[in-house]
One Martini backbone bead per residue (centre of mass of N, CA, C, O) as a GRO file, in nm:
protein
  426
    1MET     BB    1  -0.752  -4.046  -0.180
    2ARG     BB    2  -0.532  -4.195  -0.357
    3TYR     BB    3  -0.207  -4.257  -0.319
    4LEU     BB    4  -0.105  -4.278  -0.618
    5LEU     BB    5  -0.230  -4.019  -0.714
    6ASN     BB    6  -0.059  -3.844  -0.519
    7VAL     BB    7   0.215  -3.921  -0.624
    8TRP     BB    8   0.180  -3.776  -0.885
    9LEU     BB    9   0.146  -3.507  -0.728
   10LEU     BB   10   0.436  -3.514  -0.602
   11ILE     BB   11   0.556  -3.406  -0.845
   12VAL     BB   12   0.504  -3.152  -0.684
   13SER     BB   13   0.740  -2.980  -0.875
   14LEU     BB   14   0.630  -2.912  -1.191
   15LEU     BB   15   0.700  -2.736  -1.531
   16ILE     BB   16   0.710  -2.430  -1.759
   17ALA     BB   17   0.668  -2.148  -2.013
   18PRO     BB   18   0.558  -1.832  -2.129
   19LEU     BB   19   0.225  -1.711  -2.167
   20ALA     BB   20  -0.069  -1.585  -2.214
   21ALA     BB   21  -0.370  -1.589  -2.109
   22ALA     BB   22  -0.660  -1.620  -2.213
   23PRO     BB   23  -0.938  -1.425  -2.178
   24SER     BB   24  -1.117  -1.686  -2.082
   25MET     BB   25  -0.894  -1.705  -1.856
   26PRO     BB   26  -0.857  -1.691  -1.548
   27VAL     BB   27  -0.660  -1.501  -1.309
   28TYR     BB   28  -0.442  -1.574  -1.055
   29ARG     BB   29  -0.350  -1.360  -0.772
   30ASP     BB   30  -0.055  -1.318  -0.553
   31ALA     BB   31   0.088  -1.054  -0.374
   32TYR     BB   32   0.269  -1.227  -0.158
   33ALA     BB   33   0.383  -1.476  -0.325
   34GLY     BB   34   0.443  -1.368  -0.624
   35PHE     BB   35   0.193  -1.456  -0.833
   36SER     BB   36   0.063  -1.591  -1.149
   37ILE     BB   37  -0.232  -1.782  -1.283
   38GLY     BB   38  -0.411  -1.982  -1.463
   39GLN     BB   39  -0.780  -2.053  -1.402
   40PRO     BB   40  -0.998  -2.245  -1.490
   41ARG     BB   41  -1.311  -2.306  -1.481
   42GLY     BB   42  -1.341  -2.545  -1.212
   43TRP     BB   43  -1.063  -2.531  -1.113
   44ALA     BB   44  -0.801  -2.613  -0.900
   45LEU     BB   45  -0.618  -2.442  -0.632
   46ASN     BB   46  -0.279  -2.511  -0.497
   47TYR     BB   47  -0.015  -2.386  -0.234
   48SER     BB   48   0.056  -2.529   0.062
   49GLU     BB   49   0.345  -2.700  -0.032
   50GLY     BB   50   0.514  -2.496  -0.246
   51SER     BB   51   0.326  -2.576  -0.478
   52ILE     BB   52   0.169  -2.521  -0.785
   53VAL     BB   53  -0.177  -2.635  -0.828
   54VAL     BB   54  -0.361  -2.727  -1.129
   55THR     BB   55  -0.684  -2.886  -1.144
   56ARG     BB   56  -0.957  -3.056  -1.292
   57ASP     BB   57  -0.983  -3.308  -1.103
   58PRO     BB   58  -1.043  -3.473  -0.809
   59GLU     BB   59  -0.803  -3.690  -0.871
   60GLN     BB   60  -0.555  -3.542  -0.999
   61MET     BB   61  -0.477  -3.633  -1.326
   62ILE     BB   62  -0.520  -3.328  -1.426
   63GLY     BB   63  -0.238  -3.101  -1.475
   64VAL     BB   64  -0.050  -2.843  -1.297
   65LEU     BB   65   0.298  -2.779  -1.205
   66VAL     BB   66   0.480  -2.557  -0.977
   67TYR     BB   67   0.848  -2.506  -0.906
   68PRO     BB   68   0.981  -2.263  -0.713
   69ALA     BB   69   1.343  -2.193  -0.657
   70ARG     BB   70   1.607  -2.138  -0.460
   71LEU     BB   71   1.942  -2.118  -0.529
   72MET     BB   72   2.264  -2.205  -0.396
   73SER     BB   73   2.346  -2.304  -0.689
   74ASP     BB   74   2.430  -2.343  -1.001
   75MET     BB   75   2.219  -2.474  -1.267
   76SER     BB   76   2.115  -2.637  -1.516
   77ALA     BB   77   1.834  -2.727  -1.669
   78ASP     BB   78   1.917  -3.025  -1.727
   79GLN     BB   79   2.015  -3.098  -1.445
   80PHE     BB   80   1.750  -3.042  -1.299
   81ALA     BB   81   1.569  -3.229  -1.463
   82GLY     BB   82   1.723  -3.491  -1.397
   83MET     BB   83   1.693  -3.478  -1.091
   84PHE     BB   84   1.382  -3.472  -1.081
   85GLY     BB   85   1.324  -3.725  -1.243
   86GLY     BB   86   1.462  -3.919  -1.043
   87ALA     BB   87   1.280  -3.854  -0.798
   88ILE     BB   88   1.011  -3.926  -0.923
   89GLY     BB   89   1.071  -4.221  -0.994
   90ASP     BB   90   1.119  -4.320  -0.706
   91VAL     BB   91   0.838  -4.261  -0.590
   92ILE     BB   92   0.662  -4.421  -0.792
   93ARG     BB   93   0.803  -4.699  -0.766
   94ASP     BB   94   0.761  -4.731  -0.456
   95ALA     BB   95   0.428  -4.730  -0.523
   96GLY     BB   96   0.407  -4.927  -0.800
   97GLY     BB   97   0.498  -4.777  -1.037
   98THR     BB   98   0.588  -4.595  -1.333
   99PHE     BB   99   0.899  -4.442  -1.487
  100GLU     BB  100   0.984  -4.236  -1.779
  101MET     BB  101   1.264  -4.035  -1.905
  102ALA     BB  102   1.391  -3.835  -2.111
  103PRO     BB  103   1.648  -3.672  -2.206
  104PRO     BB  104   1.735  -3.365  -2.152
  105GLN     BB  105   1.647  -3.073  -2.368
  106ALA     BB  106   1.648  -2.754  -2.315
  107GLY     BB  107   1.465  -2.814  -2.046
  108ARG     BB  108   1.333  -3.083  -2.173
  109ALA     BB  109   1.086  -3.356  -2.087
  110ALA     BB  110   0.956  -3.658  -2.148
  111ALA     BB  111   0.689  -3.863  -1.998
  112ARG     BB  112   0.620  -4.190  -1.851
  113GLY     BB  113   0.343  -4.381  -1.687
  114THR     BB  114   0.213  -4.534  -1.382
  115VAL     BB  115  -0.102  -4.491  -1.191
  116ASP     BB  116  -0.295  -4.711  -1.066
  117GLY     BB  117  -0.297  -4.832  -1.378
  118VAL     BB  118  -0.251  -4.555  -1.516
  119ALA     BB  119  -0.176  -4.407  -1.802
  120MET     BB  120   0.088  -4.164  -1.841
  121ARG     BB  121   0.157  -3.818  -1.919
  122ALA     BB  122   0.448  -3.591  -1.957
  123LEU     BB  123   0.584  -3.245  -1.914
  124LEU     BB  124   0.909  -3.115  -1.869
  125THR     BB  125   1.013  -2.785  -1.747
  126VAL     BB  126   1.314  -2.577  -1.735
  127LYS     BB  127   1.407  -2.267  -1.563
  128ALA     BB  128   1.722  -2.110  -1.549
  129GLU     BB  129   1.877  -1.888  -1.313
  130PRO     BB  130   2.036  -1.688  -1.117
  131GLY     BB  131   1.930  -1.836  -0.814
  132PHE     BB  132   1.702  -1.984  -1.004
  133VAL     BB  133   1.402  -2.200  -1.038
  134THR     BB  134   1.162  -2.332  -1.287
  135VAL     BB  135   0.927  -2.588  -1.254
  136LYS     BB  136   0.734  -2.781  -1.497
  137LEU     BB  137   0.411  -2.964  -1.513
  138ILE     BB  138   0.238  -3.179  -1.727
  139PHE     BB  139  -0.067  -3.387  -1.687
  140ALA     BB  140  -0.205  -3.708  -1.816
  141PRO     BB  141  -0.376  -3.929  -1.950
  142THR     BB  142  -0.314  -4.078  -2.240
  143ALA     BB  143  -0.618  -4.076  -2.345
  144ARG     BB  144  -0.620  -3.734  -2.285
  145TRP     BB  145  -0.381  -3.570  -2.399
  146ALA     BB  146  -0.474  -3.437  -2.669
  147ALA     BB  147  -0.716  -3.276  -2.531
  148GLU     BB  148  -0.546  -3.137  -2.278
  149GLU     BB  149  -0.275  -2.998  -2.362
  150PRO     BB  150  -0.351  -2.705  -2.446
  151THR     BB  151  -0.449  -2.614  -2.164
  152LEU     BB  152  -0.197  -2.690  -2.002
  153GLN     BB  153  -0.006  -2.504  -2.155
  154GLN     BB  154  -0.153  -2.243  -2.089
  155VAL     BB  155  -0.127  -2.250  -1.786
  156ALA     BB  156   0.180  -2.278  -1.769
  157ALA     BB  157   0.245  -2.016  -1.946
  158SER     BB  158   0.099  -1.805  -1.736
  159PHE     BB  159   0.324  -1.797  -1.550
  160ARG     BB  160   0.417  -1.557  -1.287
  161ARG     BB  161   0.665  -1.355  -1.152
  162ASP     BB  162   0.768  -1.143  -0.902
  163THR     BB  163   1.067  -0.916  -0.930
  164VAL     BB  164   0.922  -0.698  -0.740
  165VAL     BB  165   0.894  -0.506  -0.456
  166ASP     BB  166   0.631  -0.348  -0.235
  167PRO     BB  167   0.666  -0.164   0.063
  168GLY     BB  168   0.522   0.138   0.045
  169ASP     BB  169   0.790   0.365   0.012
  170ALA     BB  170   0.721   0.443  -0.281
  171ASP     BB  171   0.685   0.704  -0.533
  172GLY     BB  172   0.544   0.510  -0.789
  173GLY     BB  173   0.792   0.404  -0.914
  174GLY     BB  174   0.948   0.241  -1.148
  175LYS     BB  175   1.002   0.274  -1.522
  176ILE     BB  176   1.104  -0.015  -1.696
  177PRO     BB  177   1.098  -0.141  -1.983
  178GLY     BB  178   1.094  -0.496  -1.972
  179LYS     BB  179   1.135  -0.587  -1.673
  180ALA     BB  180   0.891  -0.546  -1.427
  181PRO     BB  181   0.550  -0.623  -1.442
  182GLN     BB  182   0.555  -0.708  -1.131
  183ARG     BB  183   0.435  -0.652  -0.787
  184SER     BB  184   0.502  -0.733  -0.464
  185ARG     BB  185   0.404  -0.760  -0.153
  186VAL     BB  186   0.483  -0.696   0.180
  187MET     BB  187   0.579  -0.789   0.496
  188GLN     BB  188   0.563  -0.655   0.809
  189PRO     BB  189   0.738  -0.626   1.080
  190TYR     BB  190   0.653  -0.718   1.422
  191GLN     BB  191   0.735  -0.566   1.747
  192GLY     BB  192   0.664  -0.643   2.057
  193ARG     BB  193   0.684  -0.708   2.387
  194TRP     BB  194   0.639  -1.043   2.332
  195PHE     BB  195   0.609  -1.032   2.011
  196ARG     BB  196   0.644  -1.163   1.684
  197THR     BB  197   0.549  -1.064   1.341
  198LEU     BB  198   0.332  -1.056   1.048
  199LEU     BB  199   0.213  -0.783   0.820
  200PRO     BB  200  -0.002  -0.728   0.607
  201GLY     BB  201  -0.171  -0.532   0.424
  202GLY     BB  202  -0.425  -0.416   0.652
  203TRP     BB  203  -0.311  -0.527   0.900
  204ARG     BB  204  -0.351  -0.603   1.262
  205VAL     BB  205  -0.322  -0.566   1.598
  206VAL     BB  206  -0.564  -0.662   1.834
  207ASN     BB  207  -0.377  -0.841   2.039
  208GLU     BB  208  -0.153  -0.815   2.336
  209SER     BB  209   0.022  -1.041   2.552
  210ASP     BB  210   0.194  -1.263   2.763
  211ARG     BB  211  -0.010  -1.506   2.613
  212GLY     BB  212  -0.066  -1.337   2.333
  213ILE     BB  213  -0.169  -1.310   1.975
  214ASP     BB  214  -0.363  -1.093   1.747
  215VAL     BB  215  -0.437  -1.105   1.396
  216ALA     BB  216  -0.599  -0.893   1.136
  217ALA     BB  217  -0.796  -0.806   0.905
  218GLY     BB  218  -0.963  -0.523   0.827
  219ASP     BB  219  -1.244  -0.701   0.769
  220ARG     BB  220  -1.234  -0.967   0.963
  221THR     BB  221  -1.198  -1.246   0.766
  222ALA     BB  222  -0.906  -1.275   0.908
  223PHE     BB  223  -0.679  -1.485   1.114
  224VAL     BB  224  -0.415  -1.485   1.372
  225SER     BB  225  -0.334  -1.705   1.654
  226TYR     BB  226  -0.143  -1.690   1.969
  227ALA     BB  227  -0.105  -1.926   2.248
  228TYR     BB  228  -0.032  -1.967   2.610
  229ALA     BB  229   0.026  -2.210   2.886
  230ALA     BB  230   0.184  -2.242   3.204
  231ASN     BB  231   0.164  -2.460   3.450
  232MET     BB  232  -0.089  -2.630   3.469
  233THR     BB  233  -0.310  -2.792   3.640
  234GLY     BB  234  -0.265  -3.088   3.556
  235GLY     BB  235  -0.375  -3.273   3.306
  236ALA     BB  236  -0.380  -3.343   2.943
  237SER     BB  237  -0.529  -3.327   2.612
  238LEU     BB  238  -0.553  -3.267   2.285
  239ASP     BB  239  -0.856  -3.310   2.250
  240GLY     BB  240  -0.946  -3.137   2.493
  241LEU     BB  241  -0.820  -2.871   2.398
  242ALA     BB  242  -0.970  -2.844   2.130
  243ARG     BB  243  -1.259  -2.835   2.254
  244GLN     BB  244  -1.200  -2.568   2.420
  245LEU     BB  245  -1.084  -2.370   2.189
  246LEU     BB  246  -1.274  -2.351   1.943
  247PRO     BB  247  -1.522  -2.182   2.070
  248LEU     BB  248  -1.346  -1.919   2.123
  249ALA     BB  249  -1.305  -1.856   1.791
  250VAL     BB  250  -1.563  -2.037   1.691
  251SER     BB  251  -1.862  -2.067   1.547
  252GLY     BB  252  -1.983  -2.371   1.504
  253ALA     BB  253  -1.774  -2.588   1.525
  254ARG     BB  254  -1.627  -2.824   1.278
  255VAL     BB  255  -1.474  -3.117   1.229
  256LEU     BB  256  -1.281  -3.239   0.946
  257LYS     BB  257  -0.975  -3.279   1.064
  258ALA     BB  258  -0.746  -3.504   1.240
  259SER     BB  259  -0.389  -3.483   1.341
  260ASP     BB  260  -0.091  -3.603   1.402
  261LEU     BB  261   0.229  -3.478   1.480
  262PRO     BB  262   0.538  -3.436   1.492
  263SER     BB  263   0.770  -3.422   1.727
  264PRO     BB  264   1.000  -3.172   1.856
  265GLY     BB  265   1.041  -3.264   2.134
  266GLY     BB  266   1.057  -3.272   2.487
  267GLY     BB  267   0.752  -3.418   2.508
  268TRP     BB  268   0.590  -3.323   2.278
  269GLN     BB  269   0.260  -3.274   2.154
  270VAL     BB  270   0.099  -3.283   1.821
  271ALA     BB  271  -0.186  -3.115   1.661
  272ALA     BB  272  -0.439  -3.107   1.396
  273VAL     BB  273  -0.733  -2.893   1.317
  274GLU     BB  274  -0.980  -2.900   1.089
  275PHE     BB  275  -1.227  -2.636   1.018
  276SER     BB  276  -1.556  -2.520   1.062
  277GLY     BB  277  -1.798  -2.234   1.048
  278ALA     BB  278  -1.999  -1.919   1.166
  279GLY     BB  279  -1.757  -1.751   1.291
  280PHE     BB  280  -1.604  -1.457   1.469
  281PRO     BB  281  -1.666  -1.336   1.774
  282GLY     BB  282  -1.408  -1.151   1.831
  283LEU     BB  283  -1.464  -0.989   1.534
  284GLY     BB  284  -1.772  -0.986   1.427
  285TYR     BB  285  -1.794  -1.237   1.232
  286ARG     BB  286  -2.033  -1.353   0.982
  287GLY     BB  287  -1.975  -1.673   0.851
  288ASP     BB  288  -1.818  -1.878   0.663
  289VAL     BB  289  -1.555  -2.090   0.788
  290HIS     BB  290  -1.190  -2.158   0.779
  291GLY     BB  291  -0.945  -2.386   0.945
  292VAL     BB  292  -0.658  -2.409   1.181
  293LEU     BB  293  -0.558  -2.605   1.463
  294THR     BB  294  -0.268  -2.585   1.670
  295VAL     BB  295  -0.141  -2.826   1.914
  296ALA     BB  296   0.068  -2.809   2.208
  297LEU     BB  297   0.188  -3.064   2.449
  298LEU     BB  298   0.300  -3.064   2.806
  299ASN     BB  299   0.351  -3.314   3.034
  300ASN     BB  300   0.426  -3.288   3.415
  301GLY     BB  301   0.223  -3.475   3.569
  302PHE     BB  302   0.084  -3.211   3.760
  303SER     BB  303   0.125  -3.064   3.478
  304HIS     BB  304   0.074  -2.813   3.206
  305THR     BB  305   0.169  -2.721   2.866
  306PHE     BB  306   0.056  -2.482   2.611
  307ALA     BB  307   0.013  -2.442   2.251
  308ALA     BB  308  -0.169  -2.216   2.021
  309ALA     BB  309  -0.292  -2.209   1.670
  310PHE     BB  310  -0.461  -1.989   1.456
  311ARG     BB  311  -0.603  -2.026   1.117
  312ALA     BB  312  -0.834  -1.805   0.942
  313CYS     BB  313  -1.132  -1.776   0.722
  314ALA     BB  314  -1.319  -1.728   0.484
  315ALA     BB  315  -1.420  -1.993   0.302
  316ASP     BB  316  -1.391  -1.853   0.005
  317ARG     BB  317  -1.058  -1.791   0.090
  318TRP     BB  318  -0.884  -2.037   0.172
  319ALA     BB  319  -0.729  -2.130  -0.087
  320THR     BB  320  -0.580  -1.829  -0.110
  321LEU     BB  321  -0.484  -1.783   0.217
  322LYS     BB  322  -0.337  -2.024   0.366
  323THR     BB  323  -0.042  -1.956   0.306
  324MET     BB  324  -0.032  -1.677   0.437
  325LEU     BB  325  -0.123  -1.772   0.717
  326GLY     BB  326   0.120  -1.961   0.758
  327THR     BB  327   0.335  -1.740   0.745
  328ILE     BB  328   0.242  -1.584   0.990
  329GLN     BB  329   0.257  -1.814   1.194
  330ASP     BB  330   0.562  -1.883   1.142
  331GLY     BB  331   0.635  -1.562   1.226
  332THR     BB  332   0.548  -1.642   1.518
  333ALA     BB  333   0.688  -1.528   1.840
  334VAL     BB  334   0.845  -1.552   2.133
  335THR     BB  335   1.054  -1.271   2.291
  336SER     BB  336   0.970  -1.299   2.597
  337THR     BB  337   1.052  -1.370   2.966
  338ASP     BB  338   0.824  -1.194   3.153
  339GLY     BB  339   0.640  -1.433   3.143
  340PRO     BB  340   0.511  -1.762   3.144
  341SER     BB  341   0.774  -1.853   2.959
  342ASN     BB  342   0.962  -1.872   3.177
  343ASN     BB  343   1.152  -2.156   3.151
  344VAL     BB  344   0.996  -2.231   2.877
  345MET     BB  345   0.997  -2.466   2.614
  346LEU     BB  346   0.877  -2.379   2.324
  347PRO     BB  347   0.755  -2.456   2.037
  348ARG     BB  348   0.756  -2.421   1.721
  349ASN     BB  349   0.567  -2.218   1.495
  350ASN     BB  350   0.429  -2.465   1.281
  351PRO     BB  351   0.207  -2.506   0.980
  352ALA     BB  352   0.285  -2.809   0.873
  353ASP     BB  353  -0.043  -2.879   0.799
  354SER     BB  354  -0.337  -2.976   0.672
  355SER     BB  355  -0.367  -3.041   0.381
  356SER     BB  356  -0.555  -3.074   0.083
  357ILE     BB  357  -0.305  -3.225   0.014
  358MET     BB  358  -0.067  -3.425  -0.008
  359SER     BB  359   0.221  -3.442   0.122
  360SER     BB  360   0.557  -3.333  -0.012
  361TRP     BB  361   0.799  -3.411   0.172
  362ASP     BB  362   0.907  -3.671   0.055
  363TYR     BB  363   0.982  -3.553  -0.215
  364LYS     BB  364   1.161  -3.315  -0.118
  365ASN     BB  365   1.367  -3.484   0.033
  366ARG     BB  366   1.469  -3.648  -0.208
  367SER     BB  367   1.548  -3.410  -0.392
  368GLY     BB  368   1.741  -3.286  -0.184
  369ASP     BB  369   1.944  -3.516  -0.173
  370ARG     BB  370   2.020  -3.501  -0.475
  371ALA     BB  371   2.116  -3.192  -0.456
  372MET     BB  372   2.313  -3.144  -0.216
  373GLY     BB  373   2.229  -2.835  -0.141
  374ASN     BB  374   2.161  -2.664  -0.422
  375PHE     BB  375   1.872  -2.611  -0.291
  376SER     BB  376   1.569  -2.475  -0.191
  377ASN     BB  377   1.268  -2.583  -0.018
  378ALA     BB  378   1.157  -2.275   0.022
  379THR     BB  379   0.905  -2.251  -0.136
  380LEU     BB  380   0.712  -1.987  -0.108
  381GLY     BB  381   0.872  -1.824   0.078
  382ILE     BB  382   1.085  -1.638   0.300
  383GLU     BB  383   1.277  -1.323   0.330
  384ARG     BB  384   1.521  -1.118   0.463
  385VAL     BB  385   1.554  -0.761   0.410
  386GLN     BB  386   1.760  -0.466   0.309
  387SER     BB  387   1.804  -0.135   0.281
  388PRO     BB  388   2.094   0.048   0.196
  389THR     BB  389   1.958   0.347   0.233
  390THR     BB  390   1.736   0.313   0.489
  391GLY     BB  391   1.738   0.025   0.668
  392SER     BB  392   1.502  -0.124   0.593
  393THR     BB  393   1.292  -0.398   0.668
  394TYR     BB  394   1.192  -0.708   0.501
  395THR     BB  395   0.939  -0.940   0.388
  396VAL     BB  396   0.996  -1.171   0.129
  397PRO     BB  397   0.941  -1.346  -0.144
  398MET     BB  398   1.129  -1.584  -0.300
  399ASN     BB  399   0.976  -1.550  -0.579
  400SER     BB  400   1.122  -1.244  -0.624
  401TRP     BB  401   1.363  -1.333  -0.758
  402TRP     BB  402   1.623  -1.162  -0.963
  403GLY     BB  403   1.847  -1.300  -1.184
  404THR     BB  404   1.832  -1.028  -1.403
  405GLY     BB  405   1.909  -0.784  -1.268
  406PRO     BB  406   2.057  -0.464  -1.296
  407GLN     BB  407   2.256  -0.563  -1.026
  408GLY     BB  408   2.182  -0.846  -1.029
  409PRO     BB  409   2.121  -1.087  -0.834
  410GLY     BB  410   1.801  -1.050  -0.655
  411TYR     BB  411   1.644  -0.817  -0.460
  412TYR     BB  412   1.373  -0.579  -0.532
  413ARG     BB  413   1.283  -0.236  -0.534
  414ASP     BB  414   1.070   0.019  -0.579
  415ILE     BB  415   1.165   0.328  -0.735
  416PRO     BB  416   1.140   0.625  -0.892
  417ASN     BB  417   1.431   0.559  -1.076
  418GLY     BB  418   1.372   0.235  -1.027
  419TYR     BB  419   1.599   0.006  -0.868
  420GLU     BB  420   1.665  -0.174  -0.559
  421ARG     BB  421   1.898  -0.356  -0.408
  422LEU     BB  422   1.877  -0.603  -0.169
  423ASP     BB  423   1.969  -0.717   0.142
  424VAL     BB  424   2.047  -1.005   0.288
  425VAL     BB  425   1.951  -1.138   0.596
  426GLU     BB  426   2.134  -1.360   0.801
   0.00000   0.00000   0.00000
């Protein structure tokens, strides 16, 4: 994939506003990330980097991008559109392309540019509400714009966010016409003797010991595993550890891509290995699988310590589950020091690696600098909340923020007689 084509994709954080997808267009829905969007047959969908991207072609020159984000302070739609347009222009021009955007009016702005010598057109639309913003972008080569724009508009307009969460403890839920048409499911926090993690509905802890934890879907077609070993004799290498660990979790493992990741400091080395395989022997599942192994290694002269995390699922579900798997992995951590982690500083369990599209961190960092802390980059992320009536805590998708909720901006859960505003746990 050419760099400049991906730079246009790094615009990866922008789009439009709603209309229902036509009956002929399939709709993809993620109950945990809290959104749905039209996905024409044969088009690819990706949201592993915090933006929702629906593209028609392998080169990703024709598509729709959606960037939903929690705002730390209110901004108008035009202010946000101008800020994003400036950040987009910086990234594209730095890569040798061109970009011009008309002054935003009523949250809309047309743009033109060139990417890798290809003339492009785009339309940026921003919808701002208290505490939240949804940016949408449709884009295509200028020569294809007239033919592609109707479908791109339809995909962009089909995007919906879930503005009420369903923790599974309400009997039937509230029914207020015209308020919240969709409810997203929440992940329940799990605290074991040694680890904490997040469990989607139907998932369970398969194994937990002082050295690791394994969680899996009820049908055993997906799992997340975290393990570590401290002060092992002799030195080790990341490549050697990956070769040893892969066969333990995956039958017939084949490496698709391997890359070094930035060090978290303290002498740690980190790498990610994307793989395919023929099943999960520990779960008794046989079938094509896809996943990522992240390995962190600390060599101490005559000994070494390592931490490893797997996230994987049936291959035909990877595109739609990988973000949820990453959320579970990111929410998994050692919480006890009575095992081999005592006095060992393990690195944070972070799955920000091995995306199917080029990483958008450079873009997000630039746009974040321009925003001067006015919005959160944790799009499609999670936040902890608590019910003021029951005291129960939940992990909810940031995407479910309801800026115009009945008791003001915030997160809401469905209850029999309406909705309850949840308190954010600081």
